[in-house]
C-alpha positions as CSV (number, residue, x, y, z in Angstrom):
1,M,43.6,17.2,60.2
2,K,46.3,15.6,58.0
3,R,47.8,14.4,60.9
4,T,44.6,12.9,61.8
5,I,44.1,11.0,58.5
6,V,47.7,9.5,59.1
7,M,47.6,8.3,62.2
8,M,43.9,7.0,61.1
9,L,46.0,4.7,58.5
10,L,48.1,3.7,61.5
11,I,45.9,2.3,63.3
12,V,43.7,0.6,60.7
13,F,47.3,-0.9,59.1
14,A,48.0,-2.5,62.4
15,C,44.9,-3.7,63.1
16,K,45.4,-5.5,59.9
17,K,48.5,-6.5,60.7
18,S,47.5,-7.9,64.0
19,E,44.7,-9.9,63.0
20,R,47.1,-11.8,60.4
21,V,49.7,-13.0,63.3
22,A,47.0,-13.6,66.0
23,A,46.7,-17.1,65.6
24,G,51.2,-17.2,65.3
25,L,51.2,-15.6,68.7
26,A,48.0,-18.1,70.1
27,T,50.8,-21.0,70.1
28,A,53.7,-19.8,70.8
29,D,52.7,-17.2,73.5
30,L,54.2,-20.1,76.4
31,E,57.5,-19.7,74.6
32,Q,57.4,-15.8,74.2
33,Q,56.8,-15.6,78.2
34,A,59.9,-18.2,78.9
35,V,61.8,-15.9,76.7
36,A,60.7,-12.8,78.0
37,T,61.4,-13.9,81.7
38,R,64.7,-15.2,80.7
39,N,65.9,-11.6,78.4
40,G,64.3,-10.1,82.1
41,V,66.5,-11.4,84.6
42,A,69.4,-10.8,81.8
43,A,68.7,-7.2,81.8
44,V,68.7,-7.0,85.5
45,Q,72.2,-8.4,85.7
46,A,73.6,-6.4,82.6
47,Q,73.2,-2.6,84.2
48,P,74.6,0.0,81.7
49,A,77.7,1.8,83.5
50,R,77.1,4.9,84.9
51,M,77.7,7.9,82.1
52,I,79.6,10.5,84.0
53,I,80.9,14.0,82.4
54,R,84.1,15.2,84.9
55,T,85.5,18.9,84.5
56,A,88.4,19.8,85.9
57,S,89.5,23.5,86.5
58,V,93.5,24.2,87.4
59,S,94.9,27.5,88.0
60,L,98.7,26.8,87.8
61,V,101.8,29.6,88.5
62,V,104.8,28.3,86.2
63,R,107.9,30.1,85.4
64,D,107.3,30.7,81.9
65,A,103.9,30.5,81.0
66,G,104.4,29.9,76.8
67,D,107.2,26.8,77.5
68,A,104.7,25.5,80.0
69,L,101.7,25.4,77.5
70,N,104.4,23.8,74.8
71,R,104.5,20.9,77.6
72,L,101.3,20.9,78.8
73,T,100.1,19.9,74.8
74,A,102.8,17.7,74.4
75,M,102.1,15.6,77.6
76,I,98.6,15.5,76.9
77,E,98.9,14.4,73.4
78,S,101.1,11.3,74.7
79,R,98.4,10.3,76.5
80,N,95.9,10.2,73.8
81,G,94.2,13.2,74.6
82,Y,94.2,16.6,72.8
83,V,94.0,20.8,73.1
84,A,90.4,22.1,72.1
85,E,91.6,25.3,72.7
86,S,94.3,27.6,73.7
87,K,95.4,31.1,73.9
88,Q,98.3,33.2,75.1
89,W,98.4,37.1,75.6
90,K,100.9,39.5,77.1
91,E,100.1,41.2,80.5
92,R,102.9,43.6,82.0
93,D,105.3,42.4,79.6
94,Q,104.8,38.8,81.0
95,V,103.4,36.0,78.9
96,R,100.0,34.6,80.1
97,A,98.3,31.3,78.5
98,S,94.9,29.3,79.1
99,A,94.2,26.3,77.3
100,T,91.0,24.1,77.5
101,V,92.3,20.1,76.9
102,R,90.6,17.0,76.8
103,V,92.0,13.2,78.0
104,P,90.2,9.7,78.3
105,S,88.2,9.6,81.6
106,G,90.2,6.5,83.0
107,Q,93.8,9.1,82.3
108,L,91.9,12.1,84.2
109,S,93.8,11.8,87.8
110,Q,97.2,10.8,86.1
111,A,97.0,13.9,83.7
112,L,96.0,15.8,86.9
113,A,99.2,14.7,88.5
114,A,101.2,15.1,85.5
115,I,99.9,18.7,85.2
116,R,100.8,19.5,88.8
117,G,104.5,18.5,88.4
118,L,105.1,21.2,86.1
119,A,103.6,23.9,88.5
120,I,105.7,26.4,90.7
121,R,102.3,25.9,92.9
122,V,99.0,25.6,92.3
123,E,96.6,28.0,92.7
124,S,93.3,26.5,92.8
125,E,92.0,23.0,91.6
126,N,88.8,21.9,91.2
127,I,86.8,19.1,89.9
128,S,82.9,18.6,89.0
129,A,81.0,15.4,87.6
130,D,77.8,15.7,86.0
131,D,75.9,12.5,85.9
132,V,74.1,11.8,82.6
133,S,73.1,8.1,82.9
134,Q,69.1,8.9,83.6
135,E,69.4,11.3,80.1
136,Y,71.4,8.7,78.1
137,T,68.8,5.8,79.2
138,D,65.6,8.3,78.1
139,L,66.8,9.0,74.7
140,D,67.5,5.7,74.3
141,A,63.8,4.8,74.8
142,Q,62.9,7.4,73.1
143,V,64.7,6.2,70.1
144,R,63.6,2.8,70.4
145,N,59.6,4.2,70.1
146,L,60.6,6.7,67.4
147,Q,62.1,3.5,65.3
148,A,59.2,1.4,65.7
149,T,56.7,4.3,64.8
150,E,59.1,4.3,61.7
151,T,58.9,0.8,60.4
152,E,55.4,1.2,60.9
153,L,55.2,4.3,58.7
154,R,57.7,2.5,56.2
155,E,55.4,-0.8,55.5
156,L,52.0,1.8,55.7
157,L,53.6,3.8,53.1
158,K,53.8,0.4,51.1
159,T,50.5,-0.5,51.9
160,V,49.0,2.8,50.9
161,R,50.9,2.7,47.6
162,Q,49.9,-0.4,46.7
163,R,46.5,-0.2,47.2
164,T,45.0,3.2,47.4
165,Q,48.2,5.3,45.2
166,K,46.5,8.7,46.2
167,A,49.1,11.2,45.9
168,S,47.8,13.0,48.9
169,E,48.0,10.2,51.4
170,I,51.3,8.8,49.9
171,L,52.6,12.4,50.7
172,E,51.0,13.1,54.1
173,V,52.6,9.2,55.3
174,F,56.0,10.4,53.4
175,N,56.1,13.6,55.3
176,E,55.1,11.9,58.6
177,L,58.1,9.4,58.1
178,T,60.4,12.2,57.4
179,K,59.8,14.4,60.8
180,T,60.1,10.8,62.5
181,R,63.5,9.8,61.3
182,G,64.4,13.5,61.8
183,E,63.5,13.1,65.4
184,I,65.6,10.2,65.5
185,D,68.5,11.8,64.0
186,R,68.4,14.2,66.4
187,I,68.2,12.6,69.7
188,Q,70.9,9.9,68.3
189,G,73.3,13.0,67.5
190,R,72.6,14.4,71.2
191,M,73.4,10.3,72.2
192,K,76.8,10.3,70.1
193,Y,77.8,13.7,72.1
194,L,76.8,12.6,76.0
195,S,78.9,9.5,75.2
196,Q,81.8,11.7,73.5
197,L,81.7,13.6,76.9
198,T,81.5,11.1,79.0
199,S,84.6,9.0,77.5
200,L,86.9,11.8,77.6
201,S,87.3,14.5,80.3
202,T,87.6,18.4,80.2
203,I,90.2,20.0,81.6
204,N,90.3,23.9,81.6
205,L,93.9,25.4,82.6
206,E,95.0,28.8,83.6
207,L,98.9,29.0,83.3
208,I,100.4,32.4,85.3
209,P,103.9,33.3,85.1
210,D,105.4,33.7,88.7
211,V,106.3,37.7,88.1
212,L,102.7,37.9,88.0
213,A,101.9,35.7,90.9
214,K,103.6,37.7,93.3
215,P,101.8,40.2,95.2
216,V,102.5,44.1,94.9
217,I,101.9,44.5,98.8
218,E,104.3,42.3,100.7
219,P,102.7,39.8,102.9
220,G,102.1,41.6,106.2
221,W,101.4,45.1,105.5
222,Q,97.8,45.7,105.9
223,P,97.3,49.2,104.8
224,V,93.7,49.7,105.9
225,A,94.4,48.4,109.6
226,T,97.1,51.0,109.9
227,V,94.4,53.8,108.7
228,K,92.3,52.1,111.4
229,Q,95.0,52.4,114.1
230,A,95.7,56.0,112.8
231,S,92.2,56.9,113.2
232,R,91.7,55.8,116.8
233,S,95.0,57.2,118.2
234,L,93.6,60.7,116.6
235,V,90.3,60.3,118.2
236,K,92.1,59.3,121.8
237,A,94.3,62.7,121.2
238,M,91.5,64.9,120.1
239,Q,89.6,63.5,123.1
240,F,92.3,64.2,125.2
241,L,92.9,68.0,124.0
242,T,88.9,68.2,124.5
243,D,89.1,66.9,128.0
244,A,92.3,69.1,128.8
245,S,90.4,72.5,127.7
246,I,87.6,71.7,129.8
247,W,89.2,70.9,133.1
248,I,91.2,74.1,132.3
249,G,88.3,76.3,131.7
250,L,86.1,74.6,134.6
251,Y,88.3,74.0,136.8
252,L,92.1,75.2,136.7
253,L,91.0,78.7,135.7
254,P,88.6,79.4,138.3
255,L,90.8,77.6,141.1
256,G,93.9,80.7,139.5
257,L,91.9,83.1,139.7
258,L,90.8,82.4,143.1
259,F,94.5,81.8,144.4
260,A,95.3,85.0,142.5
261,M,92.4,86.9,144.2
262,F,93.2,85.7,148.0
263,G,97.2,86.7,147.3
264,L,96.2,90.1,146.5
265,V,94.3,90.1,149.3
266,I,96.8,89.0,151.3
267,R,99.1,91.5,150.4
268,A,96.7,94.5,151.1
269,I,96.7,93.1,154.5
270,V,100.5,93.0,154.5
271,I,100.9,96.5,153.0
272,R,98.1,98.2,155.9
273,L,99.6,96.3,158.9
274,H,103.4,97.4,157.7
275,P,103.3,100.7,155.8
276,Q,107.0,100.8,156.1
277,R,108.0,97.9,154.7
278,S,105.6,97.9,151.8
279,A,107.6,101.5,151.2
C-alpha cells in the first residue's frame, strides 16, 4: 500500500513536469533528433573494450620452495603486482609453498615467462578467461535507470515537503529514495569489483621441491603388470599339471597296465614251453 502511494506520487509529479516542458520540447524537437542521431553514430563508433578476467594456474618443480617464493614475490612486485596470499609448510622434511598473485593484465604473458624461468620444470599450466562485458553493460544500464529514478524521487521529496508537508508521505518518499540509493551503491560496488578483476590477472602458484617431485617407483617398473604376468604363468603351470594328470590317468596308466599284462602273458607262455629254462 505504501509503495503504491509513492508510485502514484511519482506519476503525478512526472505528469506535471511534462506539462511544464511540453512547449519547449515542441520547438526543439528537430534539434534534439539531430543531436540524438549524432550521439547514436558516436556510440556505435566508440564501442567499449571487452572486459576479460584471466586466471592462470601453474605447478612448478623448484630446487627450494622457500627461496623460489621469495624470488617470485620480488619479481611480481617489480611488475606492479602484489601477492594476495601465500603459504609454506613442511612435507617429508621438505618445504612446500603455494601463492596467489595478481599482476596487470597486460603483463600476464611476461610474468608467466619469468615464473617458468625460475623452475626446474613446469608440471602443469592452465589459463582461463571469463568475459564479463555483458554483465558490466547490464549493470551500467541498471545504474543509469536507478539514478534517473533517484533524481525524480529527490524532486518529489522537495515537492511533498513544500506542498503537503505530511510526515507520512515525506517518510514514504524518503524510504524509497534510501532503497534506490542503496541499490545504486550495491551495483556500483559490483562494477568496481569487476573493473579490478579485469585490470589485474590472477596467477595461482604451487611450488614443489625437486626431492618430492621424484617418484618413489622408478619409471619403467610396473608392479601391476608383473603381477598379471606372474598370474598368467601360474595359470599356465596349473593347466599343464592338470593336463598331464589327465593324460597319465586316462592314457599312460591304462596303456602301461596293458603292456604289463601282455608281458606277464608272454612270460607265462615261455615258462610253459621251456620249464627247464625258467627253473
